[in-house]
N, C-alpha and C positions, 0 to 999 in steps of 0.2 A: 273888027269889035263882037262879038257874039253877043245874042241878048236872051236870057234862059229865063223862064216862068217857075216860079215855088211854088206851093198852095201854105196859106197861111191862115186859120182858120179857115172863115169859108169865102177868103179872100184868096185875089192870088196875087202875087208881088214880083218884081222881075229884074234884074240883074245885068249889070251890062260886064263882059268880061274878054281884056284881051285874047286875039284868038292863038298869038304865041306862048300864051301862058294856061290854055285849056286841054289838060290830057283828055278828056271827054265826060261825058252824060252819061252815069252809071241808070240806065233803066232798062225795065225787063222788056220782052218782047212777048206781046199778046196775039190770038188769033182773032180777028174784027168780030164782034157783034153785030147782027144787022138790026135786033130792036128787041123790045121784052119778051118776041114769043119765042124766040132763040133761047133766053137764058130759061122760059117755062119748059121746053122740049129737053133741055139737057139735065134737065131736075128729073123728070119725067121717066127719061131714056134712063137717067140712074136707078128710079124704084122697080123698074119695071124689068133691070138685069142687075139685083145687089149682089154682092161681092160676100162670098162666104156662108150667103143666110136665107134662108126664105123671101119671097117677099113681104113686108108689113102686113099688108092684106092677109097673108096668112098666116102670120104671128100673132098678130091680135084677136081677141075675141070676145063676144058681145059679152057686157053685164061686168067686163075686166076693169080694173081700175088701170089710167093710164097718164105715166105724169113725160112732161115733154123739156128738156133742157134747152133754154134757149141762151144766148149770150147778153150781157148787160149792155149800157148805153154807148161805153169807151170801146167796143166792138164795132167791126164795120160788119158783120154777120146779118147777111138779109133775112132777119126772121121774118119780115111780112111778104116777104114772097116763097118761100118755104111752108109757113107753118098752113097755107092750104090745101098744097099738095099732100104735107101729110096726114092731116084732116081729112082731106077726101081717102085716103087707103083706108083709115080707121072706120069711114062711117063703112065701108064697104062689108067690113067684118062684122058691121052690128055697133061698135063701140057710141055711145051717147057723150052728147056735151056734159052733160052731170058728172060724166064719170072720168073725163079728161081734165089734169090738175097744169099749166102752163107754171114753168119754174124756171125764174132770171136767174143765172147763175152770178152770185154776184163777189167770193170769193171774200175779199177783206175791202173790198169797195164799195162807196155812201150807196144807201137808199137811193129807189128811182122815188121820183116822185108819181103820180098819176097820170101826167102829161104824158114823163118817157114812158112808162109804160105803154100806151093806146099808141105814140108814136113805131112803137116797139113791133108791135104786136098786131096792130090796125084798130078802128074802133069797135067795126063789126064782131073779130073773132073776142075783143077785150070785153064787150056788152054779153057776149054768149057762151064764154069757158073762164072759169077761176085762174086768173094768173095770181102768182104771189113771188116778192122775193127769197132767196132763198132764204137769208139773214132775218127774217121777220118771223120765223117759225123755229119749233127745238130740232133740236139735233139727234140723231139715233144711233148710240156707238155700236159697230160691227167688229170689233176687237183689233187688231194690226196688222200690219204686210210684216213683209220677212225684215224687213230694217226699220223694224219696229214705228214704224210712224200708226199713231192710233186715228184710228177710223172714225169721225165722226160725221155723218151726212144727214141734208134738211128730211125730217120727217116724213113730208109728202113721198118725197122718190125713193126714200125705202120700205113706204108699205105700198107702193103701186105694183101691181100685177106686171105692168108692160111698162121698162123701161126706155125711152129714148131719148140720143143725146144729138145733139145739134150746134154748128158752127162754123168756122169759117176755119181753113187754112196757110198759116204766113209763119213766118223766122219765130222760133220765139229764144234768149240768148242764155237760160241754162234749162229748159227743160226739150230745147230740139226741134221744136214746132209745135205749131199752138193745133189745138184740135182734139178729134179721138176723146179720149178718157178723159182729158181738162177739163171737157164742159163739168165733169163730178169733182177732180181734185185738181185745182183749188175751188173751181165754181162751186158746186154745192157742200162744200166741205166749212168747220169751224175754224177758227182762228189756229188751235193749238194743234189740229191734222195739217193745215198750208204750213204752218211754222219747220215744225218734224220734216213736211216733204222738202222744204224749202232748201234746210240745212245742205242738203244736197249735194245743194249749186258749187259748195264748197271744192268739189272732186274739178280735175281738169278735164275732165269726159263729159262737165255736163258746160255745154256750148250749142250756139248757134248751127242748125242745120246737121247734128248729131242724134242719131237715136240708138246704133249699138251700144253697149256699155255704158250709155248715160243714165246715171243712177237715179236723177231725177223724171226722167221718162220711166223707166222700169218700174218703179216707186207707184206713179199715175197709172201705169196699165196694169200694176196688182192691184189697186182701190179697185180700178173697174171690171175685174174677175173677182172679187171676192163679193161686191155688190151685184152683179149680174146686169149689164148693158145689155140689150135684146136687141137695140138697134141702132145704128148710126148714120146720121146725117150729114157730111158735111160737103162744104165747097171752096173752089178756088176762086178769085176774084180781080180783075183787072183795077189801074188804077182810079178809074171810075166807080169801081167798086158794083162792079157788073159782073154777073157768074159768067164764068168760062166754062168749066166743068164741076159736075156731083160726083160724089163717091157715096156709098151708101152701102147697109151689109154690115156684117162684122165688124167691131170696135176698132178689131187691131186690123185685123187684112185690107179694108175700106181705107180705114185710115195710111197705111202704110203706100197704098198705090197714090194716094192724094199725094202724098210728099215728094215721090217720087214725080208726079206732074209739077209740082211747087218748083220743085230746081229745074225743071227743064226751063221753065219761065223765069225764074227770081235769082236764080243762081250765078252771078253774071263773074264771069273771068277778067279779071284788068291786068296789064303787062306788068306794071308799077305802082308800089303806093306815091301817093303825092305828099307834098309841101303842105298844101289847102284842101280841106275836105269841105263843102259845102252841101248841107244835110237840113230838106225839111221832113219832117213824119211824115208827109203827104195830105197835112190839111185836117178839119175838124170827118170824126170825132178824134180822132190820132193824137191833137193836140192840144186836146183838152185840158191837159195839167202836165207838170212834169214828170208825175211821176209813169206816166205814158207813154212820154217824149223818151226816157232812157232809152226805149228799146233801139228808135233809131238812132241815137247817139252809138249804141253800143254796136249798130253795124255800120255805123262809120268810123269806128276805132279799126278797122278791117282794112281801111283800106288808105290810113293816115301813116304816114313815117313816125318814127319813134322822134320826137322833137318839135312834130308839126303843129300845125293849128287844126282845129274843127270849127266853122262856123254853124252854128244849131240855131235854127232857123225855125221857130213855134211859137205859139200865139201864147198856150200857157192861162187862159183866160180864168181858168179853175185855179190858179196858184201852184201850191207844192203838190195838192191831189192826194193827200193820204196824213194823216195828222202823226204817227210815229216817225213817218217820213222826214218831216218837217223838223220834228222835236231833235233828230239825230244829225242832222244838219246844223241848226240852229247853237248847237251844245258843242260841237267840235269846234278843236281850234286848226286842224289840218287835216287833208285830203287822206296824210298816210293814217292820222288816229283813226279813219270812219272806218279803213278798212283792217288793221289791227284789231279795233273792235269786233269788230262781225266774227273773227277768227275766237275773241273770247267769250262774246254771248253773243250768240246766233237771235237777232229779233227780227219779227215778220214787218218789213217797212223799212228799217233797218238796212236791209241786205239791197234795198234798189240803192240807197246813199254810198257805201261801201260800193255798189257795183259802177256809179258815176265817179266815184274817187280812184277808181282802176284805170279808167280813160284818164282822168289828169294825171296821171303817172305816166301817161305816154304821150300827153296832146295839153296844149294850152285851148282852150273853151273861148270862143267869143259868143254871144248870147243875142240873138234879137228876138223880143218876144213884147209880152202885155205886162211882162211882170213887174214890181217896185224895183228899182238900183238894187235898194237895202238888200230886199230878197235876192237878187242874182249873187250880189259878190259875199253873200252868205256859203253858197255853195261853191264857191271859187273858182266860178265863170267870170266874164269879165263883159257886161252888157255895152251893149251896141245899139245905137239910135234907127240902124237903116242895115241891110246885108251888103251896098253898096259902100256904107263907111268900114262895115268889119274887114270886106274884102279890101279895102285900100291900106288899111292898118297892117292885114295879116302880109300884105305884097311887100310892103315899106321893110318889115320885118325880116324880108328876105331879100333887102334888094331888090324887088321885080325881078327876080327870077324863078320864080316859086311856080311850080308845079302843082297846077287845081283839079281837082274831080268834084261833078257835083251830083249828089245822090236829089232827086225830088221827091220819089220814094221809100223815104229813108227807114220805114217802119218795117216796111215789106222786102225789100232788095237787100241780099248777102254777097259783097263782093271778095271777091274767091284770086287771089295772083297766081298767075300762070304756074 
């Protein structure tokens, strides 16, 4: 037997699997991080050698208003580590705390509590610098992209003289990758803007790990160009959410270098697709709710054969995670209906429900979570009380001859058949 550990919320669960059934455990390979100083060193090195722009300390000027976009509580981006380094560069230029606004990119996610904002930036920074959720202020209209996406962005961001975007780079199921101008679209955008951008995911080129000719990513980058992003600071993390490498400078060039680095770690080649794929998003905060968990499910779908089974292990302590998403699921009568409905009427939130439905067309999904049984069944998942029970039932379905792949970092790793 092989004993495998999977993150579940802030806990760790284990599963025993016969060696003869295990195809493998799909994990990224990381360089070693010695300590926190190594992370700081990597980030400082990037700031000293930005890609495609001058140093931030040379871009910023005294008496100029500065807006810094940071990720919300559902993202693993280490804003608390990043911000002191960015502020240090700004102070070199004479920028004062009173001229800086830190904006949490909420997209369509729920607003933060005060405690969550403090957790993200640290008490010292929170007490000194204005911190706002992007959805708590007015939006300013800046026109439309070439794909007719209306651009409504957070007022503080638009009115700033210097705009800085931060975040982490990982795979995204229709934007290709997170990071870059995604801090602005959807991060600082209103629902109308986001909905129009996300409609583009219906293209077959809108998928994980793809940038070239991906209409969603191209639209996102165009929003960044129209707004004007002065400096980007993105990081690539390991499974412990430690900074492996940082990429700063031009919001396109630096981002693309970061994507290449991500591929070298997380684009994992597999020999064949499996009968059963066991996947965890990677624990808290990636498994806070089903809305976020969908990313791991999408990545797992690349590794399972048609007619196979995915065992999804995700705490989902906040349940569905988004009201429209929940409404679409609860009002549907089948997974096929969700897919067809999205084609007729694209609605933000509904797009995630349809994305899950597309996976259900390929594989059965067993779900180990804290969600109520009746809610799980509304999603057309099969609720299971434990991973071990889910595996036993799945293997019985395949007469114990099944081939199993396990993905402990499901929100991050992209399996690709050789």
